[in-house]
Structures are given as structure tokens and as C-alpha cells.
N, C-alpha and C positions, 0 to 999 in steps of 0.2 A: 504494500500500500504506500502511496505517495504521502510524505509527511504533511501534516496540517501546518500551513503557513503561520497560523496564530499560536503555535505551540513551539516552545524552545526547550531543548534538552541539552544538558552540559555535554560538550564535545561535538554537538551537531553543527554549530556555527558560532562565530564570534558574538557574544552577548550584545555588545554595543551596536554591532551591525544589525542584529535582529531587532533590537529596540528601535533603531532608526527606521527600519522598514515598517514596523508597526506604526510609528509616528507618521510617516508619510501617507500610509494607507488610510489610517483612521482619524488622525488628529490634525494633520496639516503642519505648516511651518511655524505658526504662532502659538506654540505651547508655552504657557506662562511658567510651567515647572511641574515637578512631581513630588507627591507626598507618599512616603512609605509608612503604612499602618501595620502595627503588630497587635496581636490579641484577637479575641473572638469577634466575629462579625455581628453576632447577636447574643445577648441583648444589649451589651454596653458598647459595642462597636470598636473596642480597642482604643489605641492612642497612636498619635503620630510619633515616629521615632527618628525620622530623617526627612530632609527636604533636599531635592536636587534640582538644579536649574536646567540641565540638559541630559540627553541620553548617555553621554560619556560619564558624567558624574554619577548617574543612577547605576550604570553598569559596574563602576568601581565599588559602590557601596554594596550592591547585591553580591558581588564576589566575596565580600568579607562575611556574608551571612550563610555561606555554603548552600546557595540556591542551586538545585539540580534541575528543576522543571518549572517553567513559567508559561502561563497561558493567558492570552488576551481574551477577555469576555466582553460581550456587549448586551445591552438591554435597553428597552424604551425608558425614557426619563419620565418625570412627572407630567410634562406636557408633550403632546404630539409634536414631532419635529425635533425633540431633544433625545439624544441617545447617551446613556451612561456607559463609560468604558473603564474597565479595571484590568490590571495585570495581577494574576493570582499565582502564588507559589503553591503547586499541587502537593498533596499528601501532607499538608500541615493544617491542623485544625485546633480549635480552642485557643489556649494561651500561646501556642506556637504558630498560629496563623500569620501569614505575611502577605500583604497586598499593596499594590501601587495604584494611586489615584492621580491621573493627570488633571491639570487645571487649564482653563482657557477655552477658546471657541473650537468647535469641531468643524474642520474644513479640510478633511483628508480627501484622497482621490475617490474613495468608495463612499457613496451615500448610504447610510444605514437605515434611514427612515425617509419615506417619500410618499407623496400623494399619487394615486394611480386612478385615472379616469376611464381607462379601457384596458382590455387584455394585452394589447401591444405594448402599452407603457409598462405594464407589469413584467412582460417578457424582457424588455430592455433593462429594467432594474435588476432582475435576477441575473442577467448576463454580466452586469457590471460588478457583481459580487465575486467574480472568478478569482481575483488576486487573493481573496481570503480563504479559498477552498483548495483542498488537495486535487480535486477534479473540476476543471472549469465548467461552468454552466453555458451550454450553447445558446446562441441567439436564435430563438424560435420564431417562426411565423405565427402571428396571432391577429385576431380581429382588432381593427381600429374603431369599431362601433362603440359608442359610449356605453358604459355600464349604467343601469338604472339609477345608481347613486355612486358617487366617487368614494374611494376607500383610501385608507392609509396603510402602508405596509412597513414592517420593521423586521430586521434581522436580529435574532437573539442567539448568540454564539456562546455555548457553555461547554463545560467539560463533558465529553462523551456524547453530546447531541447538539443538534442545530434546530432551532425553531424559527419558522416564518409565521408572523402574526399579521393577519388582516383584520381591520376594524373599521367602523364607520368613521369617515373623515370629520374631524372637529375643525370647522372653519372659523373658530373664534380667534381673536387677536392673541399673539404670543404671550402678552402680559396679563391675559384674563385668568380668572381663577380656574384651576384645573378641575376637570370633571371626568368621571369614568366614561370611557367610550365603549359602545357595544361591540363586543367581539364578534367577528364574522366567521373566519376560518383560521384554524391553527394547524400548521403542518409541522409534525415532529419527525425528524429523520437524522441520519448521520452525515457528517461533513462530506464523506466520499460518495454518498448516494443522493445528495441533494440535486446533483446535476440531472439525474434521471427522474426523481420523484417530483421535482418542481415543475416538470412539464404538465402535470395535472392542472396547475393553476392558470394556464392560458385558456382554459375552456370556460366560456361564460356560465354554463350550468353549474360549475363548481364555485364560481364567485358570486352569483346572484342570490338574492333572497327572493324566491319565486312564489308569487301568490298562486294558490290553488284552491279551487272550490269543488271540483269534481274528480272522480277517480281517473277519468281520461286525461285530465291536465296533469295530474301527478304521475301517471304512467309515462307521458311524453317526457317529463323532466327526468324520470329514472332512466329512460332509454338514452337520453343525452349523456347521462353519467356513464352508462355502459360504453358509449363511444369514447368518452374521455379516458376511460381505463383500458381502451383498446379491445373491447369486446363487441360482438355483434348484438345490437339491441334486440331484446326479447319482450319488452314491456310496452311497446308502442302500438300493439295491435288490438287494444281494447276498442270495441265498437258497440253500437246500439245501447241497450239498457245499462250494460256494465260501465261503459264510458261516461254515461250521463249520471251515474250514481253520485248524489251530492254528499260531500263529506260534512260531518256535523259541526256545529258551532259557528261556521262562517269565519271569514277573515283568517283562514289558515295560511301559513307560510312554510315553504319547504326550503331547507338549506343544508349544505355540507357543513357540519359543525366542527369536525376534526378530520385530519388525515394522519394516522400514526403508522409510519414506516410503510406507506402505500395502502394501508387499510382505511377505508372511509367510515365515518360515523355520520349518519344522516339524522336530521331532526325535522319533524313535521308538527306544527302546533300554532299557537297564537300568542302574542305578547302577554306576559303575566297570566297565562291561562294554561290549559292542559297541553302538554308536549310529549310526543312519543319519539324515542330515538331507536335507531336500528344500525347495526354494524356487522361486518363480516368480510370475508375475502372478496376482493374486487372481481375476480373471475367468476364468482357465484352470486353477484349482486342481484340478478334477476330472481334467484331463489329466496334469499333471506329478506329481500326488500318487498317481495310481492304482498305479504300481509298488510303493508301500509295502504294498499288499495282497498281494503275492506273497511266498511263503516264501523264494524264492531270494535276494531282496534282503537279507534279515535273517540268513541262515545263511552259513556259510563252507564252503569245499571240504572234503570228507571227509578228504583227505590232501594232502600236497604233491606227489603223483605227477602226471605229465603227464596221465594219463587222468582223474583226479579233478578237476584244475584245468580241463581242457577242458570237462567236463560242467558244472561250476559256472559258468564264464564264459558258456557258451551259455545257461544258465538265466537269468543276469543280463541278457544282451543281449535275450533274448526278453521278459523282464519289463519292461525299461525302454523298448525301442524296438519291440517286436513284430516284430523283423527282425534280421538279422545286424548286428554292430558292426564298426567298424574302430578299432583301439587305437593310441594314441600313447604312447610311453615316453620319459621323460627321466631322466637321472641325472647329478648334478654330479660324482660320484666315479668315473664309468665311464671306463676307459682308452680312448684313441682307437681307433676302429674296432671296439669290442666290441659296441655297441648295433646291432641290426639296423635296416635302413631302415624308416621308418614309411610307411604304416600297417601294422599286423599284424592277422591274423585271430585269433580266439579260440584256435585250435589253435597258432598260432605264438607267441602270448603265453604260453600254457600251457607250451610248450617252454622259453621263456626263464625263467619263474618256477620251474619244477620243478628248476632247477639251484641254488636257494638253499641255502647251507650250513647255515643254522639250521633248515630244515624248516618255516618258518612258512607260513601260508596267508593270502591277502588277504581283505578284506571290502569291502563297499560303504561308501564314506564319505559322498558327497553326490550328490544327483540334482537337476539343473536341466533346464529344457526343452532337449531335444536333446543332453544330455551327462550322463555319469556318471563319477565319480572313485573310485578304489580307495584303500584304506588298508592298510598292512601288507604291501605287495608288495616282495619281495626277489628279486634275481637272484644269480648266483654271485659277483659283484663288490660286492654290497651293495644298499642300498635304491634302489628306483626309484619314480618318480611315474608313474601310469598314468591316462590319460583315454580314455574311450570315447565315440564318436559313431556315429550310424547310418550304415551303409554306403550309398553311393549306388546 
């Protein structure tokens, strides 16, 4: 494997030269200086033990501290457009931790945070990260059609992994009070695989927050995701009554929530309301995502009665497994001997949940291949965690 350009090991290169390369790439020419901090990062954040005016002075000091491995890390700052950069000595924690914090404006060759208005702009931004990676990111062809809403993208480079974070663009002035921005897509990968896996981000279906009201609209979005992952679409053929089936609650939005080492996690729901997530291997997306097209997965039981819960649970098991399910129930607060022996049928689970004092009804939380978990499930003694798997 090609060495990570943001990682220095003793004997691999001259430390002063490596520090100067990091400065040029991430910080620019106008670095006001460097502070070396020692001690724990949390909770008291240690203390400054040295200040250096340039990389040569910093290298001389670090040589006296027996530094063997140094990694440059990046993350988004308090405001969009700001990026925090640190150099951390690896394998030192607690009182022995050692890190370097540069001061001054960030004006290096590589832009770590940027607004992106279309997939082509994102493709160009990903390509310019190449000097920071062991494997360059190719400049990919991508659509120049504007996204429904502009986004902000940030590189988070940490020990052992790389994160690309996309969130809603905060167009407020730089000196305005910071506010949390809504996360849109988080890509988690390795530095040497980012070149391949970042290609998913140039597809509009991966970037957009897609409004969906019918199963047919959701199926078309899932088919576009199949194409993004290089598969032949299998979910675009819904026609007639199946395509017109209206998803419950209205104002639903479908989005790619995360991509972890090439594996997508999808979310369908509404803001501050019921949300269902689904994840699994991209080459089998058509199989594990298909239950999202069924109304039962998105709705909840009509009432907390045993009859309504049984009907809803049987609809969920048929949607997710196309067969009966067996349910596992756990509860940390359950008195000894109260929980029935697993596994339970849907009717037995409905009997347990119908005894909830608050009268709440559960919903589907997450779907993965061969498994479904519920949210909001209560029994007479309090909250329970419920997992369903296909019956043998």
C-alpha cells in the first residue's frame, strides 16, 4: 500500500520536510506559529508546553520528544467554511498525549470545506483532495445540473479512516452565531479506497433529498441507486395499482443517510416524524430495500389493542420476509420471569405489547437483510427492544 501523505513515521522522510509539505497543502504560507499541547484531550485538554514559529523549529522540538509517528487530522470547525487541523502523535494517550495546533488562516492548496451546487462541482472537489491521499481521486464526469439545494462538503481525515461529510449549506455570514447544520450524507471509508468509493457521490440520487408520496416514486429512486452502485435496476418496474400505492403520513423524504465502506444506509421518513432506515450490501439493494415499498413498513398499528397490533405485525412480517416472523424481546428493566420465552409469534408479541400502560404503538425502525427492529415498543413493565427474523 502507498503511504498516507498525512502520516509521518520516523525514518520514512525528513520530519521538517514532511511538516513543510503539510503546511503547504493544508495551511498555506501565512502560518502564525505552532503550539505543542501535552496531556489528555478530554476533559481538561492538557496544556501548552512549547511554541514554535516555523516548521524547522517545530521539527527540532519534536525530535527531543522521541516522536515516532505523527498524523495530520482535519475536521469541520464551529462554522461552515472553517476547518480545524491538528498534528497528533499516535499511540500516546492520557497524560502522554502530544498534539500540535497551528494558528493562522487556512489557505493551503487543498480546500477542505467547500460549497457544492451540483455533482460536477463535487467531483472537482474530490479530485483536488488527491495530494492528501495514498491513491489519487480521478476527475469524474458528472452532471452540471443544479442540485435541488446546495450543500457543503468537508473532509474529515482521522487515524484509520476518512470521512466525507455533506450537509445543508449554511448561507449565513461568517461572523453569525453558529448553528447545527442538517447532515445529509456521511461517507466512511479508508484513505486508499476513497478514490473508488467517492465515485458514488457524483450520482444525484445519492445526494438529493427526494420527496416521495407513492411506492412508484420510491421505486424509481431505488432503481437510480442501483445504477449508482453499478447494478442493473430491478425496482423501477412497479406499474398500475402497486405504483400508485400512497405511502402514509405524506411529506415523506427518501435519502442516503450513510455510506460505510461502500454499504449504503437509506432513510425514508418525514422531518421530526416516523423514519425507517434500511441497509445492506449494495449488490443486493433490490432485495433488502424492497420492503420500503410496502405501506405496512411506514405506518403504525391503528391502536394499541391486541387485534390491531397483531394485524400490523403480520403486515410487517409479510412485507419484510414474505413469510411469518419469529420475534425476540429484550428489556433491561423487566422483572425476573416476566418476559416470555423467545421466540414469539406475531400474535404472542401483540399480546405482550397490548399491555403497555401508555397506549403507545410501535413502528419499524431498521431493516437489514434477514432482520427487522421495532421502535417505540412498550410492555406493561416499560420499554422493550424487539427484533424480528424469518421463521424457519
